[in-house]
N, C-alpha and C positions, 0 to 999 in steps of 0.2 A: 385321540381322546374324544369323548362326547362332550360337546360344548353347547350350551343354550345362550342365545343372545336376546335379551329383552330390549326391544327398540330397533327399528330398521330404517332410521334416518341416514344422514350422510356418514356418521361415525359407525353405526351398526352395519350398514352395507359394506363399508370399507373393511371392517373386521371380518365379516362373513366371507368376503372375497379372499382376503389374504389367508385366513385360517383354513378355509376349505382347500386352497391351493397347496397348503402344507400337509394335507392329508387327514385333517380332523373331520369328525362327523358333526356337522353344524345344523342346529335347529334355531330358527328365529321366531319370536313372538312379537307381533306388531298389530295395533288396532286398525290401521289404515290398510284396507284390502289391496289398493293399488300398489302400495310399497311391497307388500308380501308377494304379490304376483310378479312384479318386476324382478325381485331378488330370486324367486324360484325359477323364473324363465331363464335368467342369465347365469345362475350359479348352481353348482351341484350341492344343494341344501334342501332341508325340509322347512316349510313355513306354516305357521298357525296365525289365524286372525283372532286377536284377542288382547287382553291386558296382561303384561308380564307380572303384575302384582296380584294376580288371581291364583290362589292355591289350586283350584280346579284346572286352570289353564296350564300351570306349571306341571301338574301331574300328567295331563294329556301329552305334554311335550317331552315327558320322560325324565323329570328332575330327580326321581328316586334313584336312578342309576347313572346320572350325569356326573362328570368329573368337575365341571366348572360352569357357573352361571355368570354372565357379564351383563350388567344392567346399564344401558346407555340411552335411555329415553331422554326427552328434553326436560324432565322434572326430577329434581334431586330427591324429593320425598318418595316418589314412585320407585326410583332406583334403590333407595335404601330399604324400602318395604319389600321390594322384589328379592333383594339379597337376604333379608331376614327370613322370609318364607322359604326360600331355597335352602337356607342353612338348616332350618327346622325340619323341612319335608324330606330333604335328600341328603343332608350332611355333606354337600359338595362345597368346593372352594367358591368364593364369590368376589367379584370386582364391581364396584359402583362408580359411575361418573357423578361427581359432586362439583357443581360449578359456582354456587352462590358465594360471593365474597364473605358473607356473614359466617360461613362455616369454615373458612380457612384456618382460623386459630383453634377451631374445635375438632378438626378432623381426626386427630389422634384419639380423642375421647370417643368420638362416634365409631371409629374403626374398632376400637377395643370392645366397646359395649355391645355392638351389633355383631361382632365376630367376623368382620370383613377381612378377607385375605389381602385386599389391596384397594386403593381408591385412586382415581385419576381426575384431575382438573384440567381439561384441554385448554381452557382460556389462560390459566396461569402458566401452563407449560409453554404455550405459544408466546406469551409475554416474555418469559425468560429467554426463549430462543431469539426473539427480536432484540432484546437488550444485549445479548452477546454480539449480534450482528452490528449493533450500533457501537459497541465497544471496539470492534475490529472492522471499521467501515469498508476496507478494501476487499473483504471476504464476501463470496456469494453464499456460502454455507459454512457453519461452524458446528462441530460436534465435540462434546466434552467427555473426557475419560479420566478415570482414577480421581474422581471428586475434584475435577478442574485442574489437575496437575499437567495434563496433556490435552492439546487441542488438535483436531483434524480440521484443516481449513481448505476450502475449495476456492480457487481464484484463477483469474486468467493472466497468462504471461503477457505483459504489455509490450508495445512496440519499443524498441531500443533497449530491451532487457539484456544484461550480460549473459543470461541463460539461453538466449536465442542461438540455435545451432550448437548447443553444448550437450554432450552425453550426460545421462543421469549420473553415472559413476564419477565423471570428471567434476560435476557440480558438487557431489558429496565430498570428494577428496579436497577440493579447493576451499570449501567452506566448513570443514571440520566435522563432517558426519553428525551434525546436531539435528538432522531431520531425515525423513524418508518420504519419497514420493510414492504414494500407494496406488493412485489411479491417474491415468492420462486420458483425456478426451480430445479427439481431433476430428471435427466434423461429426459424422455419425459413428465414428470408430471409438470404442472404449477398450482399454487394455490395462493390465497390470504390467508396468514397464520393467524391463530388465536394465542392468547397468549400461548396456550398449544402446538403449533407446535414445534417440536424438530429440531434444526439446526444441520447440519452435514458438515464435510469437503467435499469439492467438490460441495456443493450447490451454485448455482448462485442466488444472491439476489439483488433486487432493493430496495434501501434505500433512504429516503428523510431526509434532515437535513438542518439547516442553513449553508450557504456556509462556514462561518468561522470555523465551527466545523468539517468539513470533514477530515482534516489532522489528528486531534486527534482521530477521530473515526476509521480511517484506522489503526492507531497504536494500538488501543484497540483490533481490530479484528485480528491483526497480519499480516496485508497486508503491504508489504514493499513499502515505498515511497521514491523517490529521485528526485531532480529537474533535468529537461532535459535541457542540454546545447548544445548538438550537434545533428542535425537532417539531415538526407539524404532523398531527395525526388526523386523518379524515375518518370520521365515525366515532361515536362515543359509547360503544358497547362495552361488554365486560372485559374483553382483551385490552381495549384502550384504557380502561380504568386501571387494570393491573399494571400495564406498561407505564402509564403516567405516574403511578405511585412509585414505581422503581426508579424511573428517570429523575423525578424531582428529588428523591432522596440522594441521588448522585449529583445533584446540583446542575442538572441539564434543564435549560429553559424549554418548557413543553407547552404546546398549544393544541387543543382539541376542537375540531369543528363538528358540531352536532346539530341536526335539523329538528330535534324534538325538544320543545322548551322545557317540558317537565324533566326530561333526562338531563338537560343542561343544569337545571337547579340541583338535581341530585349530585351530579359530578362536582358542581361548585362547592357544595357542602362537604363532600368527602375529600376533595383535592384542593386544599387552600393554596398550594404553591403552584398549581397549574393554571393556565389561562383557558377558560372555557368560552368558546365563541358560538353563539346561536346563528345558524345559517346553513345554506346548502353547499356541501363540499364540491358539488358539480358546477358551482358558479365560479367561473375563471376569474371574474373581476374581484370577487371576495377573496379568493386565494392570493391574488396579487396584493390586494389591500392589506392582508394579514402577513405579508412578508415572505411568500413562497420563494421568491427569487434569492432571498438571503439565507434560506434554511440550509443546515448541514445535512439533515435527513428528512425524508417524507415517507410516512407510513400510511398506506391505504387499507383501512379496516372497516369499510362499510359492509352491509349485509349482502351486497350484490357483487359477484365476481366481475361482471362486465364493467360496472362503475369503477371498481378498484383498478382494473386494467387501464381504462381510459384516463383516470386521474393520474396514475403513474406515468403514462405516456405524456400527458401534458406537463407534469413536473419535470420530466426528462427534457422537454423542449425549452422550458423557461428557466431552469436552474441547474446547478451542479450537485444537487443534493443526492446523498445516498438513498436509493429507492428500495422500499420493502413493500411487497404486495401480497395481500391475502387472496388465495385462489383455492376454492374447494372442489369445484366440479371436475370430474375426471376427464370429460370431453374437452376441456380447455387446455389441459396441461401440456399436451404435445405442441400446441400452437404457441402458447405464451413463452416457452423457453427460447423462442427465436426472436422475440421482440424486446426492446430495451425497457424493461420494467423492473430491473434490479433483482434482488433476492426474492424468491417466491416462497411463501409460508403457507402451510396447509394444516389447520388444527386437526382435521380428521386423520391425516397421516401421522401426525405426532402422537395422537391417542393410540392409533394402531401399533406404532412402534413400541410404546410402553407396555401395552397389553401382550403383544407378541413376545416381548422379552420375558414377561412373567410366564406365559404359556410354555415357552421353550425350557425355562428353568424348571417348571413343574414337570415336564416330560423327563428332563434330566434326572430329577429327584426320584422318579419312579423306576429308573434304570438300575439294574444290579451292578452296573459298571460305572457308577457316578465318579468322575474324577475332578469335576469343576462345577462352579455355578455360572449362570449367564447373567451378567450384571447390566449390560447395555446392548441394545440392538438398534442400529441406525440404518435406514435406507439412504444411500448416498448416490451421487452422480445421476440425478433424475430417476431414482429408484431402480437403476440397472445393476447396482452392487450393494453389498451390505458391509457394515463395519460392526464388529462385535467385541465386547470386553468380557473376558472370562477371569474368574478367580480360581487359581489352582488349589484344590483342597488337599490333595494327597499325591504321593508319588504314583506315576503311571508310565505308560509307554512313551510319553513325550517329555518326561522330566529327566534332568541330569545327563542329557545327551546333547552334544553340539547340534545346532540347527542344521548344519551342513550334512550331518549324518542321518537325519530324519528323511524318510521318503514322503515328502509333502505333496498334496494334490497340486496340480498345475494351475488351478484357477484361484489360488489364494496366496496371501502374503502375511507373514508374521511381522507386524509393523512396529510394535513396541512392547517392551517388558517393563513393568513398574515394580520395583523391589525396594521395600523399606522407604517409600516415598520418593525414590530416585527413578527418573524416567530414563530408560536405556533404549537407544536406537540400535537394534541388534545387528550383529554381523553373523557370518556363518559359524564363528567360534563360540558364540554365546549359547547358553543353555537355559531352558525354562526350569524353575525350581518350585517346589511346593511352597505356597504362600504368595507367589507372584500374581499380579494382574497382567493379563496378556491381551493385546489388541490385535485382531485378525481382520483383514479385508478379503472378501471373496466375491467373485462374480458367478459362482455356482449355486447349487442347492443350499438350503438353510442348514446351519450347523446348530446342533443341540448341546454338544459337549466338546471340550478341547481336543479329545482324541479323534474327533471327526476330521481334523486337518490332515490326518495320515492317509496316504494312498497305498500303503503297504508296510512292510516290516522295516526295521532300522537297517541302514546300509551296512 
């Protein structure tokens, strides 16, 4: 598809990179010449220096025959105007990034009146992901499927776990087949395990199960769980605001440390149940005075990756808090995975996931052989694999046939089938039916529709 991206900051660059890798024809519009040059030099894309909300610039970029325009500049109003112009000039689909908390309750009206195909709020999406990690503190990552009915959780098998030196099939049989291990990471190795794969202490595994079973499964594995009641947030930006709003509603004691006095006043007026502290989060004395050692969770959300990393390292030294660290720069990600800074969260990657899900479903809808919709796309296991949720729209080559009789690709696993609100962990005898939601994990090329899981004909 031909896609125009207005804005080439962190999010725009990440989108251009991932969408061009998936074979789309990408054009970026960005007023800062150095950003355009960096993107054009590194990626197989076309770049224009200018404003995305200019009708003339959009025409130069080819909006009249574009399939999609994605507006992800740093200004909501520019994004909305860019989408409105694209809709009128080219009649293409449009997606706008809208971040201002004042627009949250109005986004449905804005979307309908401006004819937006979709909108994305990276800060709100990030806050929701952090909230899930706080709800399940032993998890490194959590992804939600079937409107929260199933979770895929990534965690490390602890020392002394009964799963140490146990085969995957034996763990499943012993504990009732209420879960499925989808991905196993051991050192630099990543694999989709078979039933004979041996589990070991220190392995990182991604496991899917009904949401209500997660606590019991953690106890079985030997992962310690405890409710989080006290949270400290370093940095008082938009993500911190959304997160504190959600945590205080859940009666979690929340403290925000922010070094801008005007922002502290704004947060105090909007968050009457949170404690807002004026000060420098990099001041270790201040952190200790405000009770870091007693915190159940510490969330580093300043505007600087380096500062977030150092803050979480310090929190790891002086406390037993669950650590969540915001990291955006691509150059840091390979390094930070090996140091103890807890769960790593990246707003630009979350935004890219949401938009890629929309793009794949859009591709699917243009196919003459559409059999499903793409409801969710998650990059998992340090972006080395994908987890996708499909809704089966009609009968096809994958329906009404036992999974064991389907010739499935070797680099994927059908992890879960959700049927009439019931989460099924499938065996070879189970079949996919029209109307089901199906969760698939793959380490291979991206999937656009459910039939892409097939490697050949039915056995």
